[in-house]
Structures are given as structure tokens and as C-alpha cells.
N, C-alpha and C positions, 0 to 999 in steps of 0.2 A: 861498482860490484853485481856480480847476478844476484836478481831477487830469487833466493831458492825457493821458495812456495809458487816458480813457473813449474809447467809442465813440463816433463822432457821433451817433445817436441816442442815447445816455446822455447825452450833453451835453444836447440838447434837450431831453431829458426830465428832467433835474435844473435846469434851467431852468424848466419847466414846475410840476414839483415844489412851486417856491420860491413861485410861485405862488397855489398851490393850498393850500399852507399856510398864507401870506396873507391870502387868502380865508377859510380855516375860521379862523385867530384874529380880525378884522373880526368874524367873525358867531358866534364862539362855539360852535361844531360841534366836536368833538372827532373825533378819527381815530386809527389805531394802524397801523404799518406790517402786512402779512399776506403770508402765502405767502413766494415768494420774493423778498419785500422785507425783509422780517423777518427771513428766513435772511442775508441777504448783510449788513442792517446789525450783527446779532449777529457775525455770521464774519468780514467783509471790511471793517465798518465804511465800508459804502457798498454799490455794486451789487456783486453775482455778477458777475464777471469777462464772461460771455459773457453775463448777461440781457439782455432786450430789452424791459422794460414796469417799470412800479410797481405794485405792488399794496399797497392799502389795506382796512381794516375799519372798517365804522362800524356805530354803534348803530341800530337803526332812526328814533328819533327823529333825530340827525343826520343823517342820511340823505335821509330828508323835508326837512329841513331848508335841506342842499345844493341837493335840488331845485330847491325852492323858489326859487333863485335863477336857474333857467333864464333867464328873460326879460328878467332885472336884465344877465345877462351875454353877453348877444347880442352880438353885433357887437365885442365886447373879442379880446383877444388870446389866450383863453382862454375855451372853454366847455363846458356839460355836456350831454352826450344820454344817453337810455335809450328803453325800449323802448315809448314813448308815441310817439314821433317818427317820423313814417312810414316805413318800409324800417328804421332801427333792427334789427340782426340779433341782439343780447344780451340776456341775463337779467338782467343788471344793465348799471348806468351807467358812463360814461366821460367823464373829466376831460381833454380834449383842447386841444391847441396848435392854435389855429384859421389860424395864421400857414403853417402847412406842411401837407403833403397824406400824412394814406397810408390807404389802400383796401387793404383785408384780403382780402375774398372775391370773386373774380370776379362770383359771382351774388348779392351784394347791394352793389348800387352805392353804399352810402351811404360817402361819404367823409370822414375826420375829420382829424386829425394825430397826430401820437405821442403816445400818450395811458396816465393812468394809471387802472387800473380801482380802480370804486367797489362792494365790497362790504358789502351789508347783513348785517346780524345779525339776527334775527329769534330770539322764544324759545321754548323746547321743554322736552320733560320727558324724563327718565332713559330714552331708548332705546324711547320708547314707538310703537307698531306704527300706530297712528293719524299717529303724526307723521311715520317714516317713508313712510307710503304716499302721506302728502302730499307729501313731497319728494319721491315719484317720478312722483306727476299730473300737478306743475307742470314736470319735465322735459317728459313726455309732452306738453301741453299747448304748453308754448313750441317743443317739435321741430317740431307740427304748424305751428302757426301760421306757424312759419321757413320751412315749405316752397310754404305761403303765400305769401310775400315774396319768395323765391327767387325774380331774373330770370331768363329766356330765350326768346329770338329763337325765330321760328318756323323760322327760316336757321339755327340752330345744331340744332332738332330735326331738320330733314331732312338735316343734315349726317351725325347720328348715326344714321340708320335707312338710307340708304344706305351708310353705311360698316360697314352691319352690327354698329352697334355693340351687342352682346344686352342690355344692362342701362341704358346710360346714354339712349339715344334714349326709350324708353319709359318711363323716370323722370322725365326732363323733361316728355314727355308728360303725365302722368299730375297733376305739379305745374302745369302748364299750364290744363289745362279742369277739373280735379276742385278743386285745393287754392285755388289765386288767385281764382277767384269768389268762395270764401266768406272773404274774409279777414277781414273784419267780425267775424263769428262771431268766428272763431276767437280774435281776438284779444281780445274779448272773455270768451272762456272762460279766457285767461290773467290778464285784471284780475279775475275771480273767485276764482281760487285766488291772486293776489297781496292781495287785500280777508282771503281768510281766513289766508293767513300772520298777516298784522297780529293778528289777536285771540288768537291762541295765545299762552298762558301758562306759564310754567315755570321750573326753576332751570338751564337751562343756553341757552347762545345756538347757534344753528345756522344755518349759510349754507346756504337753502332752495337759491339756486343753485349750490351742487356738487351734481354726479351721486351722489358717493360718502354716505354717510350720517355725517357727522362731526357732532359737536357736542362743547360746552367749556362747563364749567363754569362759571359770572357771574364767581366768586371771579379767574377768571386772567385779569378784564376792569374790576378793582374799582378800577386806577389805570392813569393815563398815566406812561411814565417816556422823558424823553428820552437819546436816544444819539446819538453821532456818526455823521453816511451824508455821507460825501464831504466837501465844502466845509461844510455846515451840520448839521443836526439833525434827527432824524424821532419820533416816538411811538413807543413799543412797549407794549406789553399789560405789566401789571406782572409775569404769568404765562408770560412770553415762555420761559422756558426747557423748561416742562410744553407747550407748544404744540406748538415746535420736536421734540422729544422725543417727542410723538403723530404728528406728521407725518414726521419723518425720522431717529426714531432718533437714532444717533451721527451729529448735525446738524455738529458740528464738525471732521467727517474730508469733504472734498473728493469729488465724485466721481470714479470712473476717466476720462480723457482724453478719451474716445471717449464718452461721456454728456454730455460739456458745449457745448452748446450751446441759443440759444432756444426758444422755442414758437410764433414767430408768422411765419406766412408775408406777403406783403407781394402784394398783385396789381399797385400803385401805387405807392410812394415817393417823393415830393421834399423833402427837409428844408432845403433855398431858398425856396420860394414855393409859397401856394396856387394849384390846378391844378383845375380844374371838372371834372367830369365828363364834357362834352363833350369837352374838349382832351385829357382822359386818353383817351379812346375814339378821335378821332380821331391820338392817336398810335402808339395800340395797331396800330390797322388797319393802320398800315404796318408793323408787324412780323412776321418771320415766322417762326411758332409751334409748335412740334413738338409735335400732342396728343396727350398721355398718356393711354390709357385709364384709367377709373375704378378706383381699387382695391380689393379685395375687402372689407378693411373698412370703406372708405365705402359699398359695393352692401351689404355685411350691415345696414348701421347704418342704410340708407335700407328697406329689405324689414321691418326688424324692428320700424319703424314706421310699419307698414300697420294699424294701430289707428287711424289716423287715418279710416279708412272708416267706422268703428261709428256 
């Protein structure tokens, strides 16, 4: 029986997860709870109460097997998207409820539904500088590609300039005039790095999608263990204790109250039905929204990636 204390999005996610688990079982795909979902499974026997997504790890062969199902899943209640889909702004895939609506960032009009993050694990060796550089390179390449698919209208750019928005207008203009016309070249650069990642061999698994230099000994994923997760079950790696200690230290102690919040923003969300981009924009146009200036951390992240000009 589903926990009635779950938030509305958690209830949708739990149902989405059950579909995901069934598809994985039918296609002999092994997955493991990851990150906050792994922590929730062990500490809460379900969601962390304030969490707003589900994260899973898949070894590369299982990740590719799941992606191979994309066409078969099109038009069904749950679908898969990854960076090969035009306008998709993430370096890893997502499994999502296609009957609901979730648009995360305004500048990336790629509409999904509440989703499961699918994180591939690739091989690495013992903190090799070469593999750490590869980790940095794939992030730099994807950041540049993301700029090329970022959507901003000439009207938005003009408003930023006439309102003397010192950073946002010029940053958007550069994306429009420099990055966007080279989208295909930047896409091919990302693809090249992904192919390189798939050829790496070593005694560790590394999530190259993560900006941090994290890696796990292979023996931590030698076996999948089933543990309770709300009214169902989820697989966790046999080395879950070592992983959680590595990531969170004293992982059984919840954080202070002020730190208990989800980490996903939503430009638009509808948990009742599927809404198109055009319908959302029409609805949003009627809203009066106070424009907030670009925050300093965002400005810094934009400026320190000017390496895309090189």
C-alpha cells in the first residue's frame, strides 16, 4: 500500500519506478539505487522525505541496453530520453512518465514528466590523471554544447540590454550568435568524448557525468541486493555501506532541518496531464513574473567556460 505521506511528485515517481523496474526485469537489465535514492532506501526504507527524484546507477552495458529500448517505448506511458534527442540538456539519460509534464529550465524547452535519473558507470583506474582529465573534458564539452541548445529570443535579449542588465544580455547574445550556429560541431565533440569513455578499462567504476572526481571499487557492485523501498523493493549494490560512507560520512544521521529540501526546480509542472510546449508558453505569457537578475554563481559559471571560444 502506498504511503499517503508521500508528496504528490513522489507518488508519481514511485509508480514510474515500478514501470521502470518491470521493464528492466523483462529485458535482463540490472540497475542499482544511487545517490539520494540509495540513501533513502537504507535510511528511510523509501524516499528521503524531502527528495523529489529517483536516481539509479547502471553499468555501461545495461545503460546501453536500456537506451536501445527508446524507440520501442515511444508512445507508451513511460519513455527514455538522452543527449542524442534534439534539445535534451543533460549528460545522462532519464526515464520519465510521458503522461505528465515537467519542464525544468526555461532556457531548455525539453518537456518530459517526473523522471528517474539514469547514471552510467564506466571503468577507470586508481585516480589516473588521464581519467580525471577525461572527466573534466567531457564536462567542458557538454557545457559548451548546452550553451548551443540554450533557447533565448531576440526579444528577451533586447529587454536585458535596455534594462541595463550588465551580464545577462551579453551572455545570451553570445549564445545566440556564437554557440547556436555551431551546435552540430559541439554535439560531435561530446559524442567523441563519450566514445572515448566507453573504451576505458580499469578496476574501478567512475560516474563521468559527475563533476566531482568520484570512483568506486568494482567489488562494491559485485552483487545486487534487494531492500524495501516504500511499498515495493529496489536493488542496492552489495557495497552500499562503503558507498554511502564515502559520499555522506555518517549517513544514518539526517541533516539539520534547514538543509532538508529537494534540488530540482521546475519552470512548469503538471502532475495531472501532458501539456505541450506551445500550451505552456501560452499559459506563461499570461503570467506577470518578476524578473530576477542572474545570480553571481551563475554568472561565474558562464564566464569561466569561455574556453568554448578556443
